[in-house]
C-alpha positions as CSV (number, residue, x, y, z in Angstrom):
1,M,68.8,65.5,116.9
2,D,68.1,62.7,119.5
3,S,65.8,59.9,118.8
4,A,63.0,61.2,121.1
5,H,62.9,64.5,119.3
6,A,62.9,62.8,115.9
7,S,60.0,60.6,117.0
8,A,58.0,63.6,118.1
9,T,58.7,65.4,114.9
10,A,57.5,62.4,112.9
11,A,54.4,62.1,114.9
12,S,53.6,65.8,114.3
13,L,54.1,65.3,110.6
14,D,51.8,62.3,110.6
15,Q,49.1,64.2,112.4
16,A,49.4,67.2,110.1
17,T,49.1,64.9,107.2
18,I,45.9,63.2,108.2
19,D,44.5,66.5,109.5
20,S,44.8,67.8,105.9
21,L,42.4,65.2,104.7
22,S,38.6,66.0,104.3
23,A,37.6,62.5,105.2
24,H,37.1,61.5,108.8
25,V,40.2,59.4,109.5
26,A,40.9,57.1,112.4
27,I,43.8,54.6,113.0
28,L,42.9,51.4,114.7
29,D,45.3,48.8,116.3
30,D,44.8,45.1,115.8
31,A,42.3,45.0,118.7
32,G,40.2,47.8,117.2
33,T,41.4,50.5,119.6
34,I,41.4,54.0,118.1
35,L,45.0,55.2,118.2
36,A,44.6,58.5,116.4
37,V,42.0,60.6,114.6
38,N,42.3,63.7,112.3
39,A,40.7,67.1,112.7
40,A,37.7,66.2,110.5
41,W,36.9,63.2,112.7
42,K,37.0,65.4,115.8
43,L,34.8,68.1,114.2
44,F,32.2,65.5,113.0
45,G,32.1,64.0,116.5
46,A,31.7,67.4,118.1
47,T,28.9,68.5,115.8
48,N,27.0,65.2,115.8
49,G,26.6,64.4,119.5
50,G,29.8,62.6,120.0
51,G,30.2,64.0,123.5
52,E,33.5,65.0,125.1
53,G,36.9,63.8,123.7
54,D,37.9,62.7,120.3
55,G,37.4,58.9,120.8
56,V,41.1,58.1,120.9
57,G,41.6,55.1,123.2
58,A,38.0,53.8,122.6
59,N,37.4,50.5,121.0
60,Y,35.8,50.9,117.6
61,F,34.2,47.5,117.7
62,Q,32.4,48.3,120.9
63,V,31.2,51.5,119.3
64,C,29.7,49.4,116.4
65,D,28.1,47.1,118.9
66,R,26.4,50.0,120.8
67,A,25.2,51.3,117.4
68,V,23.5,48.0,116.7
69,D,21.9,48.0,120.2
70,D,20.6,51.6,119.6
71,D,19.3,50.7,116.1
72,P,18.9,47.1,115.0
73,R,18.6,48.3,111.4
74,S,22.1,49.8,111.6
75,R,24.9,48.3,109.4
76,A,27.4,48.7,112.2
77,S,27.6,44.9,112.8
78,E,28.4,44.3,109.1
79,I,31.0,47.1,109.2
80,A,32.7,45.6,112.4
81,D,32.9,42.2,110.6
82,G,34.5,43.8,107.6
83,L,37.1,45.6,109.8
84,R,37.9,42.3,111.6
85,D,38.5,40.6,108.3
86,T,40.8,43.4,107.2
87,L,42.8,43.2,110.5
88,A,43.0,39.5,110.1
89,G,44.4,39.8,106.6
90,V,41.4,38.2,105.0
91,R,41.2,41.3,102.8
92,D,43.6,44.2,102.3
93,E,40.8,46.7,101.9
94,Y,37.2,46.9,102.9
95,V,34.8,49.5,101.4
96,V,31.1,50.0,102.2
97,E,28.5,52.7,101.7
98,Y,26.0,53.3,104.5
99,P,23.4,55.8,105.6
100,C,24.3,58.2,108.4
101,D,21.3,60.4,108.9
102,S,21.1,63.3,111.4
103,P,18.0,64.7,112.9
104,S,17.9,67.4,110.2
105,E,19.1,65.7,107.1
106,R,19.6,62.4,105.3
107,R,23.3,61.6,104.6
108,Q,25.2,59.0,102.8
109,F,28.8,58.0,103.8
110,V,31.5,55.7,102.3
111,L,33.8,53.8,104.8
112,R,37.1,52.7,103.4
113,A,39.4,50.5,105.7
114,T,43.0,49.8,104.6
115,R,45.2,47.3,106.3
116,F,48.7,48.5,107.1
117,A,51.2,45.7,108.0
118,G,54.6,47.4,108.5
119,E,57.0,47.0,111.4
120,G,55.3,46.4,114.6
121,S,51.7,45.4,115.1
122,T,49.0,45.5,112.4
123,R,47.2,48.8,111.9
124,V,44.0,49.8,110.0
125,V,43.5,53.2,108.5
126,L,39.8,54.0,108.7
127,Q,38.2,56.8,106.5
128,H,34.6,58.0,106.5
129,Q,33.8,60.1,103.5
130,N,30.5,62.1,103.3
131,V,29.2,61.4,99.7
132,T,25.7,62.8,100.2
133,V,26.1,65.6,97.7
134,H,27.9,63.4,95.2
135,R,25.2,60.8,95.4
136,A,22.4,63.4,95.1
137,A,24.2,64.8,92.0
138,E,24.5,61.3,90.5
139,E,20.8,60.6,91.2
140,A,19.8,63.9,89.7
141,V,21.8,63.2,86.6
142,L,20.3,59.7,86.4
143,L,16.8,61.1,87.0
144,R,17.2,63.7,84.3
145,G,18.4,61.1,81.9
146,Q,15.5,58.9,82.7
147,L,13.1,61.7,82.4
148,L,14.5,62.8,79.1
149,D,14.3,59.3,77.8
150,T,10.6,59.0,78.8
151,V,9.3,62.3,77.4
152,D,7.6,62.1,74.1
153,A,9.9,64.6,72.5
154,A,13.4,64.7,71.0
155,V,15.9,66.5,73.3
156,I,19.2,67.4,71.8
157,A,22.1,69.3,73.4
158,L,24.7,71.1,71.3
159,D,28.0,72.8,72.0
160,T,28.7,76.3,70.6
161,D,29.8,74.8,67.3
162,G,26.5,73.1,66.8
163,L,27.9,69.6,67.5
164,V,25.6,67.1,69.3
165,T,26.6,66.6,73.0
166,A,23.4,64.8,74.1
167,W,20.8,62.8,72.2
168,N,18.0,61.3,74.2
169,R,15.8,58.3,73.5
170,G,13.1,60.5,72.0
171,A,15.6,61.8,69.5
172,E,16.6,58.3,68.5
173,L,13.0,57.4,67.9
174,M,12.1,60.6,66.1
175,Y,15.1,60.9,63.8
176,G,16.3,57.3,63.5
177,Y,19.9,57.9,64.6
178,R,21.3,56.1,67.6
179,S,22.9,58.2,70.2
180,D,26.4,57.0,69.3
181,E,25.7,57.9,65.7
182,A,24.7,61.4,66.5
183,L,27.1,62.5,69.2
184,G,29.9,64.8,67.9
185,R,28.2,65.5,64.6
186,V,26.6,68.7,63.3
187,A,22.9,68.6,64.3
188,A,21.7,70.7,61.4
189,R,23.3,68.2,58.9
190,L,21.5,65.4,60.5
191,I,17.9,66.7,60.9
192,V,17.4,69.8,58.8
193,P,16.4,69.2,55.1
194,E,18.5,71.0,52.4
195,A,15.6,73.3,51.6
196,S,15.5,74.5,55.2
197,L,19.2,75.0,55.8
198,A,19.0,78.5,54.5
199,F,16.7,79.4,57.4
200,T,19.1,77.9,60.0
201,P,21.5,80.9,60.3
202,D,18.6,83.3,61.0
203,A,17.2,81.0,63.7
204,M,20.7,80.7,65.3
205,S,21.1,84.4,65.2
206,D,17.8,85.0,66.9
207,L,18.7,82.3,69.4
208,R,22.1,84.0,70.3
209,A,20.4,87.4,70.5
210,E,17.3,86.4,72.5
211,G,18.5,83.3,74.3
212,R,15.6,81.3,72.9
213,W,13.8,80.5,69.6
214,E,10.7,78.6,68.9
215,G,8.5,77.9,65.9
216,E,7.4,75.3,63.3
217,L,9.9,73.7,60.9
218,V,10.0,70.8,58.5
219,L,12.7,68.4,59.7
220,Q,14.2,65.2,58.3
221,R,14.7,61.6,59.5
222,K,17.7,59.4,58.8
223,D,15.8,57.6,56.0
224,G,15.2,61.0,54.3
225,T,11.5,61.3,55.1
226,Q,10.4,64.7,56.3
227,F,7.8,65.8,58.8
228,P,6.5,68.9,60.4
229,A,7.8,69.7,63.9
230,Y,7.5,72.3,66.6
231,V,10.9,73.3,67.9
232,R,11.9,75.2,71.0
233,N,15.6,76.1,71.4
234,A,17.4,77.8,74.3
235,T,21.0,78.7,75.2
236,L,22.9,77.0,78.0
237,E,24.8,79.5,80.1
238,T,27.4,79.5,82.9
239,V,26.8,81.3,86.1
240,G,28.6,84.3,84.7
241,G,26.3,84.4,81.7
242,G,28.6,82.9,79.1
243,V,27.1,80.6,76.5
244,T,28.3,77.0,76.7
245,G,25.9,75.4,74.2
246,Y,22.3,75.0,73.2
247,V,19.5,72.7,73.9
248,G,16.6,72.0,71.6
249,V,13.3,70.2,72.1
250,S,11.3,69.1,69.0
251,I,7.9,67.5,68.8
252,D,6.6,65.6,65.8
253,M,3.5,67.5,64.6
254,T,2.4,65.0,62.0
255,E,-0.4,63.3,64.0
256,R,-1.5,66.6,65.5
257,L,-1.8,68.3,62.1
258,R,-3.5,65.2,60.7
259,A,-5.9,65.3,63.6
260,E,-6.5,69.0,63.1
261,R,-7.2,68.4,59.4
262,D,-9.6,65.6,60.3
263,L,-11.2,67.9,62.8
264,R,-11.5,70.7,60.3
265,S,-12.9,68.2,57.8
266,T,-15.4,66.9,60.3
267,R,-16.3,70.4,61.3
268,D,-16.7,71.5,57.7
269,Y,-18.8,68.4,57.0
270,L,-21.0,69.1,60.0
271,R,-21.3,72.7,59.1
272,A,-22.4,71.8,55.6
273,V,-25.0,69.4,57.0
274,T,-26.3,71.9,59.5
275,D,-26.3,74.7,57.0
276,S,-28.3,72.6,54.6
277,M,-31.0,71.9,57.1
278,G,-34.4,73.5,56.6
279,D,-34.8,73.8,60.4
280,G,-33.0,76.1,62.7
281,L,-30.4,74.5,64.9
282,C,-28.8,75.9,68.1
283,T,-26.3,74.2,70.3
284,L,-26.0,75.1,74.0
285,D,-23.4,74.4,76.7
286,D,-24.3,72.6,79.9
287,R,-25.5,75.9,81.4
288,G,-27.9,76.7,78.6
289,R,-25.7,79.3,76.9
290,I,-25.7,79.6,73.2
291,V,-22.6,78.1,71.4
292,F,-23.7,77.9,67.7
293,L,-26.5,78.8,65.3
294,N,-26.7,77.2,61.9
295,A,-27.4,79.3,58.8
296,R,-31.2,78.6,59.0
297,A,-31.4,79.7,62.6
298,E,-29.5,82.9,61.9
299,E,-31.9,83.6,59.0
300,L,-35.0,82.9,61.0
301,L,-33.9,84.8,64.1
302,G,-31.9,87.7,62.5
303,W,-29.0,87.1,64.9
304,T,-25.5,85.7,64.1
305,T,-23.7,83.1,66.2
306,A,-21.1,85.8,67.1
307,E,-23.7,88.1,68.4
308,L,-25.4,85.5,70.6
309,A,-22.5,83.3,71.7
310,G,-22.3,83.0,75.5
311,Q,-25.8,84.4,76.1
312,G,-28.4,82.3,77.9
313,L,-31.0,80.9,75.5
314,H,-33.9,81.8,77.8
315,E,-32.8,85.4,78.3
316,A,-31.9,86.0,74.6
317,L,-34.6,84.1,72.7
318,H,-37.2,82.4,74.9
319,H,-38.4,84.8,77.5
320,L,-41.8,85.5,76.0
321,G,-44.8,83.2,75.5
322,P,-46.9,82.8,72.4
323,D,-49.2,85.6,73.5
324,G,-46.2,87.9,74.1
325,S,-46.3,87.8,77.9
326,P,-43.1,87.3,79.9
327,V,-42.1,83.8,80.9
328,A,-40.0,83.3,84.0
329,A,-37.0,80.9,83.8
330,E,-38.5,78.7,86.5
331,D,-41.6,78.3,84.4
332,C,-39.8,77.6,81.1
333,P,-40.1,73.9,80.0
334,L,-36.7,74.1,78.2
335,V,-34.9,75.3,81.3
336,E,-36.6,72.5,83.4
337,A,-35.6,69.9,80.8
338,R,-32.0,71.1,80.9
339,G,-32.0,70.8,84.7
340,N,-32.9,67.1,84.6
341,R,-31.2,66.4,81.2
342,S,-34.3,65.2,79.6
343,V,-35.7,65.7,76.1
344,A,-38.2,68.6,75.7
345,R,-40.7,68.7,72.9
346,I,-42.9,71.8,72.4
347,E,-45.3,71.8,69.5
348,D,-46.5,75.4,69.7
349,D,-44.0,77.9,71.0
350,V,-42.2,81.1,70.1
351,L,-38.7,82.5,69.9
352,V,-37.9,86.2,69.9
353,R,-36.4,87.6,66.8
354,R,-33.7,90.3,66.8
355,D,-36.4,92.9,65.8
356,G,-38.5,91.9,68.8
357,T,-41.2,90.1,66.8
358,L,-42.2,86.6,67.7
359,L,-41.3,83.6,65.6
360,P,-43.8,80.7,65.9
361,V,-41.9,77.5,66.3
362,R,-42.1,73.8,67.0
363,Q,-38.9,72.8,68.8
364,V,-37.1,69.8,70.3
365,Q,-34.3,70.2,72.9
366,T,-32.1,67.1,73.3
367,P,-29.2,66.5,75.8
368,L,-25.8,66.2,74.1
369,E,-23.4,63.7,75.6
370,T,-19.6,64.1,74.7
371,D,-16.5,62.0,75.4
372,D,-15.2,64.7,77.8
373,S,-18.5,64.6,79.8
374,S,-18.9,68.4,79.1
375,G,-22.5,67.8,78.2
376,G,-24.6,70.4,76.5
377,F,-27.8,70.5,74.4
378,V,-29.1,70.7,70.9
379,L,-32.2,72.7,70.1
380,V,-33.8,72.1,66.7
381,F,-36.8,74.4,65.8
382,S,-39.1,74.7,62.8
383,D,-40.8,77.8,61.6
384,I,-44.5,77.0,61.9
385,T,-45.7,80.4,60.7
386,G,-47.3,78.7,57.6
387,R,-48.9,76.0,59.8
388,K,-50.3,78.7,62.2
389,R,-51.6,80.6,59.2
390,Q,-53.3,77.5,57.8
391,E,-54.8,76.8,61.2
392,R,-56.1,80.4,61.5
393,D,-57.4,80.2,58.0
394,A,-59.2,76.9,58.8
395,E,-60.7,78.3,61.9
396,R,-61.7,81.4,60.0
397,R,-63.3,79.3,57.3
398,L,-65.2,77.4,59.9
399,R,-66.4,80.6,61.5
400,D,-67.2,82.0,58.0
401,L,-69.3,78.9,57.2
402,S,-71.2,79.4,60.4
403,W,-71.8,83.1,59.6
404,I,-72.8,82.3,56.0
405,E,-75.6,80.1,57.3
406,R,-76.7,82.8,59.8
407,I,-76.6,85.5,57.1
408,R,-78.7,83.4,54.7
409,Q,-81.3,82.7,57.5
410,A,-81.4,86.4,58.5
411,L,-82.0,87.4,54.8
412,D,-84.7,84.7,54.5
413,E,-86.4,85.7,57.8
414,D,-85.8,89.5,57.4
415,R,-83.7,89.6,60.6
416,F,-81.8,92.8,59.7
417,V,-82.4,96.1,61.3
418,L,-81.1,99.6,60.7
419,H,-79.7,102.0,63.3
420,A,-79.3,105.6,62.6
421,Q,-76.7,108.2,63.7
422,P,-77.4,111.9,63.4
423,I,-75.4,114.3,61.3
424,V,-75.7,117.9,62.5
425,E,-75.0,121.2,60.9
426,I,-72.2,122.7,63.1
427,G,-73.3,126.3,62.7
428,T,-76.9,125.7,63.9
429,G,-76.8,122.3,65.7
430,R,-79.7,121.2,63.5
431,I,-79.9,117.5,62.5
432,V,-79.8,117.5,58.7
433,Q,-79.7,113.8,58.0
434,H,-78.9,110.3,59.5
435,E,-76.3,107.8,58.5
436,L,-77.9,104.4,58.4
437,L,-75.9,101.5,59.9
438,I,-77.1,97.9,59.5
439,R,-77.3,95.3,62.3
440,M,-78.3,91.6,62.3
441,L,-80.5,89.9,64.8
442,D,-80.3,86.3,65.9
443,E,-83.3,84.0,66.6
444,E,-83.6,85.4,70.1
445,G,-83.4,89.0,69.0
446,S,-79.8,89.7,70.1
447,T,-78.0,92.2,67.9
448,F,-74.8,91.5,65.9
449,A,-72.5,94.4,65.0
450,P,-71.7,94.8,61.3
451,G,-68.0,93.9,61.8
452,L,-69.0,90.3,62.7
453,F,-71.0,89.5,59.5
454,L,-70.3,92.1,56.8
455,P,-66.7,90.9,56.0
456,V,-68.0,87.4,55.6
457,A,-70.8,88.6,53.4
458,E,-68.4,90.5,51.2
459,T,-66.0,87.5,50.9
460,Y,-68.7,85.0,50.0
461,G,-70.9,87.1,47.7
462,L,-73.8,87.8,50.1
463,I,-73.1,91.5,50.4
464,G,-75.1,92.4,47.3
465,E,-78.3,91.0,48.8
466,I,-77.6,93.0,52.0
467,D,-77.0,96.2,50.0
468,R,-80.3,95.8,48.3
469,W,-82.1,95.2,51.6
470,V,-80.5,98.4,52.9
471,V,-81.5,100.3,49.7
472,R,-85.1,99.2,50.1
473,Q,-85.2,100.4,53.7
474,S,-83.4,103.6,53.0
475,I,-85.7,104.6,50.1
476,A,-88.7,103.7,52.2
477,L,-87.5,106.3,54.8
478,A,-86.8,108.8,52.1
479,A,-90.3,108.3,50.8
480,E,-91.5,109.4,54.3
481,G,-89.4,112.5,53.9
482,D,-86.3,111.5,55.9
483,A,-82.9,112.5,54.7
484,V,-80.6,109.5,55.0
485,E,-77.1,108.4,54.1
486,L,-76.3,104.7,53.3
487,N,-73.1,102.8,52.6
488,V,-72.5,100.9,49.3
489,S,-70.1,98.0,49.0
490,A,-67.5,97.6,46.2
491,H,-69.4,94.5,45.0
492,S,-72.6,96.6,44.3
493,L,-70.6,99.4,42.6
494,S,-69.3,96.7,40.2
495,D,-72.8,95.2,39.7
496,P,-74.3,96.6,36.4
497,T,-77.8,95.8,37.7
498,F,-77.5,97.6,41.0
499,Y,-78.3,101.1,39.5
500,H,-81.4,99.7,37.9
501,Y,-82.5,98.2,41.2
502,V,-82.1,101.6,43.0
503,D,-83.9,103.4,40.2
504,A,-86.8,100.9,40.2
505,E,-87.2,101.3,44.0
506,L,-87.2,105.1,43.7
507,R,-89.9,104.9,41.0
508,R,-91.9,102.4,43.0
509,S,-91.8,104.4,46.2
510,G,-92.0,107.9,44.8
511,A,-89.2,109.0,47.1
512,D,-87.3,112.2,46.5
513,P,-83.8,111.0,45.4
514,T,-82.2,114.2,46.8
515,L,-83.0,112.7,50.3
516,L,-80.6,109.9,49.6
517,V,-76.8,110.2,50.0
518,F,-74.7,107.2,48.9
519,E,-71.4,106.9,50.9
520,L,-68.4,105.4,49.1
521,T,-64.9,104.6,50.2
522,E,-61.7,104.9,48.0
523,T,-61.2,101.2,48.5
524,A,-64.6,100.4,47.0
525,L,-63.9,102.7,44.0
526,M,-60.6,101.1,43.3
527,R,-61.9,97.5,43.0
528,D,-63.5,98.2,39.6
529,E,-63.0,101.9,39.0
530,E,-64.5,102.0,35.5
531,A,-67.8,100.3,36.6
532,A,-67.9,102.4,39.8
533,L,-67.5,105.7,37.8
534,R,-70.4,104.6,35.5
535,W,-72.6,103.9,38.5
536,I,-71.7,107.2,40.2
537,A,-72.4,109.2,37.1
538,A,-75.8,107.5,36.7
539,I,-76.9,107.8,40.4
540,S,-75.8,111.4,40.5
541,K,-77.8,112.2,37.4
542,R,-80.7,110.6,39.1
543,G,-80.5,113.2,41.8
544,C,-79.0,111.3,44.7
545,G,-76.1,112.7,46.7
546,L,-72.6,111.3,47.0
547,A,-70.3,111.3,50.0
548,L,-66.6,110.3,49.8
549,D,-65.8,108.6,53.1
550,D,-62.4,108.4,55.0
551,F,-61.1,111.3,53.1
552,G,-57.4,112.1,53.7
553,T,-56.2,108.5,54.3
554,G,-55.9,107.2,50.8
555,Y,-53.7,108.1,47.9
556,G,-56.3,108.8,45.2
557,G,-58.8,110.9,47.1
558,F,-57.7,114.2,45.6
559,S,-57.9,112.9,42.1
560,Y,-61.4,111.7,42.6
561,L,-62.6,115.2,43.5
562,K,-61.9,116.3,39.9
563,R,-63.6,113.2,38.4
564,L,-66.6,112.6,40.6
565,P,-69.7,114.7,41.4
566,V,-68.9,114.5,45.1
567,D,-71.3,116.4,47.4
568,Y,-69.7,115.7,50.8
569,L,-66.2,114.9,52.0
570,K,-66.2,112.9,55.2
571,I,-63.0,113.7,57.2
572,D,-61.6,110.6,58.7
573,I,-61.9,110.0,62.4
574,E,-58.1,109.6,62.6
575,F,-57.7,113.4,62.1
576,V,-60.7,114.4,64.2
577,R,-60.0,112.3,67.3
578,D,-56.8,114.2,68.3
579,L,-57.7,117.4,66.6
580,T,-57.4,119.5,69.8
581,S,-53.9,118.0,70.8
582,D,-52.1,117.3,67.5
583,P,-51.2,120.3,65.3
584,A,-50.6,118.0,62.3
585,S,-54.2,116.8,62.4
586,R,-55.4,120.4,62.6
587,Q,-53.3,121.2,59.5
588,V,-54.9,118.3,57.6
589,V,-58.4,119.4,58.5
590,E,-57.7,123.0,57.5
591,A,-56.3,121.7,54.2
592,V,-59.4,119.5,53.5
593,V,-61.8,122.3,54.3
594,G,-59.9,124.7,52.0
595,L,-59.8,122.1,49.2
596,A,-63.5,121.2,49.6
597,R,-64.6,124.9,49.4
598,G,-62.6,125.2,46.2
599,F,-64.6,122.4,44.7
600,G,-67.9,123.6,46.2
601,I,-68.1,120.5,48.4
602,K,-69.5,120.3,52.0
603,T,-67.3,118.7,54.7
604,V,-68.4,116.3,57.4
605,A,-66.2,115.5,60.5
606,E,-66.6,111.9,61.8
607,G,-65.9,110.8,65.3
608,V,-66.7,113.9,67.2
609,E,-66.5,113.0,70.9
610,D,-66.7,116.3,72.9
611,D,-67.7,120.0,72.8
612,E,-64.1,121.1,72.6
613,T,-63.5,119.3,69.3
614,L,-66.9,120.5,68.0
615,A,-65.9,124.1,68.8
616,L,-62.6,123.8,67.0
617,L,-64.3,122.2,64.0
618,R,-66.6,125.2,63.9
619,E,-63.6,127.5,64.0
620,L,-61.9,125.7,61.2
621,G,-65.0,126.0,59.0
622,V,-66.2,122.4,58.9
623,D,-69.9,122.2,57.8
624,Y,-71.2,119.1,59.5
625,A,-70.3,116.7,62.3
626,Q,-71.3,113.3,63.6
627,G,-70.0,111.1,66.5
628,Y,-70.8,109.8,69.9
629,G,-70.4,113.4,71.3
630,I,-73.4,114.3,69.3
631,G,-75.3,111.1,69.2
632,G,-74.4,107.4,68.7
633,P,-76.2,104.9,66.4
634,A,-79.5,103.9,67.8
635,P,-82.7,102.1,66.5
636,L,-84.9,104.0,64.1
637,S,-87.6,104.2,66.7
638,E,-85.3,106.2,68.9
639,T,-83.9,108.5,66.2
640,I,-85.7,109.1,62.9
641,K,-89.1,107.9,64.0
642,A,-88.9,109.9,67.3
643,G,-88.4,113.3,65.7
644,E,-89.4,115.4,62.7
645,P,-88.1,114.5,59.3
646,C,-85.0,116.4,58.4
647,R,-83.0,117.3,55.3
648,T,-80.4,119.7,54.1
């Protein structure tokens, strides 16, 4: 082989050698001229705007100078100086890392220049290696390490045999072992107490089967102390799914559990305090929704916290006023106070109980400020039912005192009058007698209904004098031949002198006692039954009639029929008023009529308002009737004095 051919072969071999390198390679002479480049150099130049040609023959120093002109921040000038030092023999090798960004990505390269001083002139072999991926990987590893060392948790990596392969700063702090002490050792022997080792195989079995396991464990430090921890383990797998090891993250739960215990203790303490309160307490969130009721609030309202939680206070408990009328949210003082976060105090208010009844309350609503700025409100309310009752009683007593004085003056000045209501025989329509009803006059002559003054007179012992006044007037009418019916109070039935007063008036006036009918109620009989029975027996023996009022509404009415000389049963208005529309009322009236006939007693229907009811009463066999449909109470001058005397 001739020398020319051998030289060509050697050149081809050299080119093939440098073309096999992944780095971008160029060979420079001592003047910086590019003598040769490899394939990677050519490809990089073609794909990164290098233009035509491969750069062979160009001066690399001039290329560096142009780069500085294009970008003053470029390190090209520094690189050129390093290459000149290498060519001059100042250094045998020059290495530098520099950025080489493209429009689409950030890149990092390492330049390595090696001086070659063989036969002939000096040469420099120049290599540019793209280390972008390598640097990114290094940064990622570094970042992960830094992150693992900053997290407030122990992170431990194990191989498939359970030996420690990674031990972060958190693990050092938590368990007390340095990284170099832990690496290569069995993790379970380091951190799992003897008592918990039996559990470890089951946990590892679950980890292998599911790929992860988490739960609470008691773990152990280097000094032997133990602590509760929350542990989460996961397997490390290859791309193909094979297990290469395990990683575990553990968190010391000591402070958290202590905080939870403290919180429970505080909560229990507050619950004990609130449940011992005599007032109701309700907490609300910042939108006025119910969060909690204490025991007293649940007792007063009939609701539990679970039933009301999440409901608006106004809609659930505060939508009615003291008089029972609806209250709109925009008119509610509690809603208004919540809007401007002010204190609301209401001395006389109501809350709605579960059964729909109203609970009188005094309440105070106060804004609640919390550390997390979530806000809310506390409503404390007191049951003022007793106070309201006392107020009503005081008002009633004041009214009663006023009426007592009026009644006394009316008795002294004879300012009572009688009205009369006719009682007719249903079969003939004839007025057979009148029921006498008392009225009281004031100084100007205005009339007071008996419901205004008789209850006061009964309560404060004045009813006896009024009964005697009525007896005098009634007997006077009977002396004129008028059949009348008068009411007697329980007080007079219990008064042992009352019969003697009636008897004396009858004797004095000469009136026919059969024209008098005394009307009694079951309530009056029950007050002092023994005394009442004695009076009834005496008055009946004297010849006066006896009517049992409100029959059918009490419990003892039927038994009285056997024991009392009753002449009339007065059927209560409750059964007469709806007689034409309610079959039940009709059944009661039929039963009373049948019962009365069996005892030989006449029946009187009260509260007859219309002809239809009167006709039905006639059909059912009722003897007498009274009511506004027949004639209402009116002064004697318009009733008894205006017509002929009447009697049964």
